[in-house]
N, C-alpha and C positions, 0 to 999 in steps of 0.2 A: 505494500500500501504505500502511496505516496505519502511523504511527510506533510505536517501542517496540518490545519483545520480544514475541514469539508464542510462546503454548504451545498442544500439544493437549490436549484433555481427553477421555477415552474411560469412560464408565461402563454396566459389561455389567450384563444382569440376566439373568434366567433366559429369558425370552422375547426381548427385544430389549434392544439396545446403542444408545446415542447418544453420537456423536463431533461434536465441534467444536474450532475454533481460537479461542482466547480472548487476548485482547491484556492489556496491561499494566494498563489501567483495569478489566478483570474483564469486560468486555464482547465478546461471541461476534460474531466476523467475520462469520459467514453463519449461516443456521439449521443445525440438528446435522442430521448422516447419522444416519439410524435404520436398521438392518439385523437381520433375525433371527437370534437367537442359534443356535437349533437344537443344543443341546445334546448331542441323543441321536445328533447324528451322530460325536461324540466330540471330545476336546480337540484333537488336531491340527487338525482342520477349524474348531473353535473359535477357535485362536490365529490362523488364517490369518483368519479373519473379522474378529478384533479388528485385524489389520495392513490389511485392505481399508479397514474403516472409518474407520481414521486417513488412509488415503492420499487416499480421498474428500473426508474432511474438508479436507484440506491444498487441495486442489484447488478444493473449496467455495469457499474464503477468497481464491482467487485468488492462493495461495503455490506455493512449491516446498517440499521438505524442507530445504533448507539454509537457509530464513527461519525454522527450528522451533527454538527456544531448548532445550525441555524438553518430555516427554511425560509425562501423569500418567494412571494407569489405577486404575479401583476397580472391584472385583467383591465380589458377596455371599461369605457363607458361611464355614466354619472355614477360616483361614488363617494363614500366617506371614510377617507384613508385612516384617520384616527381611531374610527370606530370600528374600521376593517370589513366594512359592508359593501357589496356590490349593491346600489340601489337601486335603477331602472335603467338598464344598459340596452340600448339599440340593436348591437349585434348578437344578444344572449337573450332575447325573448324566447320564454314569456318569463324570464329569472325577474326577480324584485325583493330586495332587502335579504341579500343571502350574505349570513354570517362565515366568510370565507377565511377570514384568519382565526377565528374562534373555532371553527370545525376542524380546520387541520390540525390547529395546535391542540386539539383534545383529542384527534385521533393520534398522532403521531406523540403526542408530550415531550415535543422540541418546541424552542422558541420559533414563533413562525412572524415573519414581517411581512405587510401588505403594501403595494403600491399599483399607482397607474402605470399601463402599459409602455406608454411613451417616456415618461421620466424614467422607467427601468431602462429601456433602451437607450435614454443619452446618459445615463449611469455607467453603463456597460462600456460606452466609447470615451468616457471620460475616465474610467478607471483602467481599461486595458485596450481600447479602441486608439480610435485618431486623436483624442484629447488627453492620453495617459501623459502628457509631459506639460498639461495647461493644468493653471490652477483654477481657473471658470470657462465657463464652455456653453453654448446653445447650441442644442439639436432641434433642426427641423426634420421632421420624419415624412416623405411626400409619396403618397398612395392612392388610395381610393379619396382620401380627406389628406387632410395636413396637420399633423399633430406635432409634438416637441416637447421638449424639456428645458430645465435654465438649472448648472449647478455651479454653486460659487464656494469656493474653499472647502470641496468634500460634501455640500449640502445639497440636497434637491429642494428646490423652491415649489413646494405644492400649494402653497397660500393658504389662506385661513379655512375656506371650504372644498380644499383638496383639488381646485380647478387653475392653479396656476399654472403656466406653461400651455395654455392652449391656444399657440403660435397660429393655428390655422384662421382663429377667427379674430385675429387683428385687422381693422378695418385699413383698407389700402385705396379705398375709392368713397364717395360720397354714398351714404347710405339710402339716400332716397332715390339713387338712379345707378347705383353699383349693381354687378352681377348677381343672382340670386343663389344663395349658399343653402346647403342641407339641412344649417340650423335655424332658416326659416329669416335670416336677415339677408342683406344686401351688402355687399362692398367688402366682404370677408377677402382675407388672403388665400384661402382654400377654394374658394369659388373662381380662381382665378389660376392657382398653381397646383393643385392637385394632379396626378396623373390623369384622371376622369376629365376633370375640366380642360387640361390640354388639348383632349381628343374634342372635346364639346367645342373649344375655340376653333381647333383646325376646322372641322365642320362648318362653323359659322362663316370662317374667314375664305373658306372654298367657295360658297354660295356666292360671293360678292368677289371673288378673284377674276381678271379676265385675262390673266397671264396662262404660260403652259405649267402644269403642276402632276406630278407623278399622284399627289394626294387625289387627284379626280378618278383614280383605278379604284377608291374606296369608298366613292360618293354614295354607294347603296350597302354598304358593309357594314354589319353589326359591330358592337364593340368589343367583340369577341376577336374581330379579324383587323379592324382599324382600332390600334393600340398608340399607348405614347410611344412605346418602342419604334412602330412603324414611323411615326412623325419623326422622331430622333434620328434614326436611320436614313430618312430621306434627307433630312437638314444636314448632316454629316456627307451625305453623298454630292450638296450641292444644290438642291432642289430649292429655288427662290421661296414660294410660299411657306414651306416647311420650316427654313431656316427662320423666317420673319417670325412664326408661331415659337418657336424656340428662344429666341432673342426677346419676344416680350415675356416668356417664362423666365428668363434670366432676370430681367426688368422686375418683374412682380416680388421673385424672392429675394434681390436686394433690397426693394422697399421695405420688407418683413424684417430682411437682417438688418438695416439699419438704423430702422425704429427697435430694435430691441438692444443696439449697441448704442442709442441714445439714453436707454433707460436701464442697462444693467453693466454697461461696458465690460462686455467678456473679453477675455485675452482670444477665443477661438469662437467661429460659428462654422458647425458642419452640417451638412447636409445629408440624408441618408434616404434608403428608399428606392425603389425600381430604377428612377430616371438615372441616379447617380453610375447607372451601368453605362452611361453614354460617354464616361470617362473626360478626361484633363481639358479636353476643349471647351466641353460645356462648364467643368467649375470655371475655368479662366472668364467665360462670357459673366457667369455671376459675380465672380471677383471685380472685372472691369466697374460694372455698375455699382457695386458697394463703395469703391474708390471715388465713384462719381458724385454720389447723393449721400456720402456718410457724411459724419461731422469729422472735421479733419484730422483733428489731434487725436481722438480714439482709434479711429478708421486708419491712421497711419500703420498701426503698428497690430492691426487686427491680422488674426490669420481665418481665412477662409479654406474650408479642407470639406472632402467627403467622408463620408465615414467606412471604416473598415472590417466590422465583425459582421455584417448582413443580417440575416434573420436571425442568428444567434445572440445579438446585442441585447434582446428581450430577457432570456432566460438568464444569461451571464450578470446581466445588471441586477435582475431580480436575487440572485446569490449574492451579488456584491452589495445590494443594501442589505441583507440580511448580515452579512459580514461587516458592514459599517455598524449595525444596530448593536452587535456583541462588543464593538468598540466605543457604546455611547456616543455617535455620531448622529443616528437616525433618530 
């Protein structure tokens, strides 16, 4: 067995959940266990699936439960972090008021800490990912929506009501005329810069564009075929309209990054999610816009980076936050 203390990290999503044992050095002790969440089966079944994922993760690491120092659990949606409750998560319906932390701690009799999934991913990147050399970091997660987390001096800023770091809902456009967001408001960053909305903007721009573009090959395609990856691939290949969509995306993300820089003055801004697979050319576009619009003094030394842990950031960060709790930091 590897030396040092061992922590279980569990990252629960609307479709699947991932769990693994993570050591003091931030490295997983095995490949993560992946199980279907099946939220439609109800919250009692969901809690048991979480417990089974933890058991399997411990077994996969060649350990037993007494070897585990603490358990970290991360979930999405509306929550009360201090109480350890999922309140009413959109991606886990019909669950309501689920006592995740207390249930898991009661089953295993091991200290258990609870956190928002985007905050956990941010902490994973901060601990052993792209932000591991930084003292403060903001993570934007780019997927179906835009999430994020803020880490200052090894502490997650989760806020008074457990919803600090909802970066996708910063307003970057006037709320009476901006794009409609999934939250019901207008002008949110998520309505412009999520992978879902990159595709929506591409469709809208395509309808008004009079030049030649390969995007028209996807005019009648559904969103399983016309994806953000297609838009980015065409932009990288030189398609003029796709390039404009990507340039606009970099602009919107830079507006979010510069707003956060003005508020918390982090050492790093990190972007994660599927779009970062586009690579350095896209990061450079965001970086250039950050330099253009950010406050000059803090932006001068701000580092703009892409995440490095991929989809493992959530369970690594959940384990890392459990580790922080054992050291009195969480």
